[in-house]
N, C-alpha and C positions, 0 to 999 in steps of 0.2 A: 853473431859476428856481423851480420848486416846492420842491425841497429847500432852497435858499436862503432862501425865504420861511418855511419851518417852522423852520429854525435861527434866523432872525431873530426869529420869534414867541417862541421859547423863551427867547431872551436878553432880549427885552422883558419877558417875565414875570418873569424873575429880577430885573430892574432894577425893575419895580413892587414886587416883594416887598421889596427893599432900601429903597426909598423908604417904604413902609409900616411898616417896622421902626423907623424914627425915632419913631413914635408909641406904640411898645411900651415902657412903663416898668415896668409891674407884671404879675403873672400874670393879673390880670383883664383888662388889655389884650390880652394874648396869647390868652386863651381865648374872651373875649366882646367884643373890640374896644371895651372900656370902656363897654358898654351905651349906645352913643351913635349907632347907625346911623340915618339918616333912612328915610322910608318906601321911596324908590326903591332905596337900597342894600340894605335888608332884604328887600324883595320880590325883587330880583335874586338875592340870596343863597339864598333859599328856593327859588326857581325852579330854580336850579342844583343843588339837592340830589341829584336823581336823573337829571337830563338828561346822562347819560353813555354809557357803552359799551352798557348793557343796553337803553337806548331806541333807539340808532341801530343796533348791530349785533344785540344779542339779540332785542328786540321785533320788529324788522323781519323777521328770519329766522323767528321763531316765527309771525308773521303770515302769511307766505307758506305755511307748513305747515298751519296750522289756522284761519286767519282770525281775526276779531275775538274769537271765543271763546277763542282761545289766548293773548290778550294783555291779558285782564282785569286780571291781576296789575299789569301796568305796560304802558300809562300810567294806566289808569282807577283802579286801586287806589292808586297813588301820589298821584294828585290827590285821592282821598277822604281820604287820610292828612292832607294839608295842610288840607283843609276842616274835618275833625274836630278837628285840633289847634288851629285857630283858634276853633272854636265851643266846645270844652269844656276846653282845657288851657292855652292861651297866656296869658290874663289871670291865672289862678291861680297858674301857676308864675312868672311875671314878678314878681308882687308878693311873692314870697318871697325875691327877691334872692339867687339861688344861682349858683355858679360852674359846677357840673356837675349832671347829672341824679342822680348818686350822692349829691349833697348833700341831695336831696329825701328819699331813704330815711333818711339820718342824722337829718334834722330831724323826720321824721314817725314813724319807727320805732325810731331808735337806731342806735348804731355797728355792732353785730353784723349788723343787717340792711343797713347801707351796704356793709360788706364782702362779704356774699353777693351783693347786687345788682351790685356792681361786677365780680364774677367773671363774671356773665352779661352785663354791659353791654359790656365791652371785647372779648372774644374773637371775637364775629361779625363784627367789622370786618375781621379779617384776609382772609376770603374776599371781602368786598366790595372792599377795596383791590386785592386780587389780580386781580379781574375788570376794573378800570379799567386796570391795568398791562398786562394782556393785550391789551386794546383798543389802547392806545398802541403796544404792541409790534407789533400787526398793522398799524397805520398806517406805522410805519417800515419794516416789512418790505415792504409795497407800494410806498412811495415811494422807499426807498433800497436795497431789496434785502438788507438785513442779516437775520441770524437772528432768530427771534422772541425767543429768550431775551436776545439782545443789546439788542434793542429795549426789552424789559421793563426791563433794568438801566439803560439810558440814561434812560428815562422816570422811573423811580424816583428817580434822582439829581436830576433837574431839579425835580420836584415836591417832594421832601423838602427841597431847599435853600430854596426860597421859603417853604414852610410853616414850616421851622426858623427862619428869620430874622424873618418878619413875622407869623406866627401869624393869628389871625382877622382882623386888619386887613388883612393881604396878601390872605387869601381873599376878603373882602368888596369890596375895591377891584378885584380882578381878576375876581371874579364879575360885577360890573356891566359891565365891559368885555367880558368873554366873553359875557354874555347878548345884548348887541347883536350880536356877531359870529355867534353861534348863529342868532338869528332871521333876520338878513339872509342868511346863507349858506344855511340850509334853504329859505327862500322863493325864493331865486334858483335853486337846483338843482331845486326842485319845478317851477318855471315853465318852465325850460329842457328838462327831460326830458318834461314834458307836451306841449310844443310839438313835440318830436321825435317823440313817439308819436302825434300827430294829434289832441291835445286831451284834456281830462279825461274827456269822455264816451267817447271811444274807448278809453281805458284801463280805465274802469269797466265797459264793456260786455263786455270779455273775461274779467271775474272772475266765477266761478261764484256763484250766488246764496247758496249755503251759506257762502261765505267771510264774509258779513256777518251771519251769525247771531250774536246777542248775548245773547238770553235763553235760559234752560235749558228743557228739556222738562218733563213733568209727572211724571217718575219721581223718587222720593226721592233716589236715588243721584246723579242729574244736578244736582238742586237743591243738595245738600250739596257737591258738587264746585264748583259755580258760586259759592256763598257762601265756600267756602274759598279760591278764587282771589282774590276781593275782599279777603280778610282778610290775606293774606300780607303785602303792603305797606300795605294800608288800615288795619290795626290793628297789625301787627307793627312798623312804623316809627314808631309813636307814642312808645313808650318807647325812643327812640334818641338818643344824645348829639349827633348831628349836626344832627337837626331842632331839638333843644332849643337848642343853641349858636347856631344861626342866627337862631332867633325871639328868644332871650333877648339878643342883641346889639343889638336895636332900642332906640331912644332912649326909648320908653314902652310901657306895656302895651297902650295903644290901637294904636300902630304895629305891635306884635308881632302882634296880632290881625288887623289889616287886611292886613298884609304876607302872612299865610297865605292869605287869600282871593284876593288878587291873583296870587299865585304859583300857586295851584291852577288858576285859570282860564287863566293863561298857559301852565302846563306842559301841561294837557290839549290846548290848542289847538296849540302848537308841536310836542308829542310825537306828534301824528297825522301830521305831515309825513313823517317817515321811513317810515311805513307806506305812504303814497301813493307816496313815492319808491321804495320797493321793488316797488310794483305796476308802476311804469314801467320799472324795470330788468327785471322779469320779462317784461313785454311786448316790450321792445326786445331783450333779450339772454337769452333763456331758457336757453340751454346754460350760461352762466356761472352763473346762479342754481342750477341743478341741481347743478353741480359743488361749490359751497360757498356756502350761503346767507348765512353769517356774513361771508364775504369778498367777496360778490358786489357790494356797493355801492362799496367803495373801488376794486375792480379795474375795474368799469365806468366809474367816473369817470376813473380814470387812462387808460384806453385810448380812451375815446370822446368825451371833452369837451375843450373849449378850456381853455388854461392858466389863464384867468381864473376859470373855474368850479372848476377843480381847486383853486386857492388859496382860494377861498371855502369850498368843501366841506371840505377838510382843515383849514383854519383854523377853522372852525366846530366841526369834530369835535374837534380838539385842545382848543379852548376848552371844550367841554362836559365832556370827559373830565378834563382838568386841574382844573377847578373842582370836580368831584365828588370826585376823588382826594385833593386837598389837605384838604378838609374831613373826608373819612373817615379820614385820617391822624390829624388833630388831635383828633378825637373821642375815640378810645380812649387817646390820649396823655394827654389831660386826666383821664380817668378813673383811669388807672394812677397818675399822680403825686398827684392831689388825694384820691382815695378809697381807694387801696390802700397807696401808699408812705408817705404822710403819717400816716394812722392808725396804721400798724404801726411807724413810726419812733419810737424813744424820745427822740430829740433834738427840741427846739423848732425847727423849720425856719422860717427867714426867707422873706419873700416873694421875695427875689433868688434864694435856693436853690430855692424852688418853681418859679420861671421856668426855671431851669437844668435841673431835673429833667423839666419838661414838655417842653422842647426835646430832651432826651436820649431821652425816651419816644417822641417823633416818629420818631427814627432807629431805635429798636428795632422799632416797629411796621412801619415801611417795610421794614426788612430781612426780617422774617418773611414779610410779604405778597409780597415779591419772589421768595423761594424758592418759595412756594406757586404764583405766577403761571408760574414756570418748569416746574411739574409739571403743572398742570391748565390747560385752556384754553376750557372751555365757560362763556361768559360769564353767560348767563341762569341756569344752575344755580347758579353761585357767588353770585350776587345774592340768589336765591330762598332759598338755604340760610341766608344771613346774617340775613334778616328773620324767618325762621320761629323760630329760636332766641329772638329777643327777644319774639316774640308768645307762645310758650308759657310763658315764664319771667316776663316783666316787665309785660306789658300789664295783666293783672289787679291785681297789687299797686299800680301806678301809679293806675290808675283808681279803685280801692276806697279807696287812701290818700287821694285827694283828695275823694272824695264819700261815704264811708261812715265815720262817726264811730266805730263800733265795731270798725274794722279794727285788728288788733294786729301786733306784730312777729312773733309766732308764726305768725299766719295768712299774713303776707306771705312769711315764709321757706318755710313749707310749700307755699305756692302756687308759688313758684319751683322747689322741688325736685320736687314732684309733677308739674308740667307738663313739665319737661325730661326727668325720668326715663321718663315715660309715653311721650313722643315718641321718645326713644332706643330704648325697647324695642320699640315698633312698627315703627321703621325697621329694626332688627336682625332682626325677625321677618318682614320683607318684607310688611307688611300692605298690602292692595291699595287701600284708600281713602286720603285725605289725612290723614296721621298727626297734623297740627297741630290738627285739629278735636277728637278726643277728648282730646289733650293739653292743649288750652286749657281744655276742660271740667274736667279734672283739677285744673288750676291754680285754676279757680273753685271747685271743691269744697274744695281745700286751704285757700284764703283764707277762705271762709265757715265751714268746720268748725273750722280752727285758731283763728280769731277768736272765735267763739262760745264755744269751750271755755276760752279764756283771758282773755275780756274782764272777768271778775270781778277779775282781778289788776291790770287797768288798766296794762299794761306798755307801752302805746304812748304816744308823746311829743306827742299832739296838745294 
């Protein structure tokens, strides 16, 4: 029954994608759902941005190892990103009427900066998509007993199909349905496991106090590490196409802003449930958790819960991962077609051709990520790495481009190059601290220094 339910759910998702495809007439419809989503759909789409594999598998396993201190990056940093995007970026970007985040760099700094920024915008998504495909492969491995790589390939085919057909319309509609399933499924599982474990207090009493440590100590190294954890998703995902496209699909600037706030609160609330569920699993089945923390939850649910709970759990899990994966595939596809292929093409491409190119790009990124998912399987690492590259290369140029009139194209390009090179060098040198902290400072220095040195030429497009 469980496998049949999963197959039925996947088929239903494809059907919804096909229905949504009927509303896709232009590339704008495909990328941003025609900028017409109401508050409920927009909030659900933003909530579903990160509620995927890293939240349920990655964060819960990291929490069991290191407590709250180990999961500041996600869910806390992720919620911070949505809050900051609503406060400082949503309205300003919405009013520019852009298709992609790469378009911002074209409008603000010129075509050369657009091309450089797009090179940094698209590639990080490969690891992020791979993380989601690994998680879906794990689910199919537990439920159906198939090999991980086979589960990855099957998952990639399903998600790619409905993203290819319906674009952002399919993502938005399915996100709304999937968000309801996520919330109901996680709440029911948390209540069932808490009851089996003797109540919430019985579970929490077994947890060592140090697991709930949230604030850093007074040493400089610990404070820097703590702030660095907040910044990975909290700042690093602000200059990301998936957050941009979900917010910009809203029907108005006000809706875009409000949906960020609602999604941040909802995400932080619901994302804490997998952490509590993992504590219940550790309390009830410690041997399984020790064997493989990343697989502990699905294995425990399969072996020790009623079929109804299994359907709710795996249904909510699939919902979470599929919504995240589809958006993560569409985001770099939009960048590749709109900000790399179109500017470099000598021919004048029609909107119909752009729609075809974006769909082709969906397939390309899905294939590359599928190969990576078959090679690497640590979900939390794949997600963290994808956000760090955006932080060290794009966060400073985006923020300064919006709020500093003297920011120039030279400063923006220097910021991207300096930050990414610094990060790569420190990683290769096996630097002990968080490499993205000095790399972000290098990006800041590049932006300020490059802009001040070239501001007299007024080469920015403000």
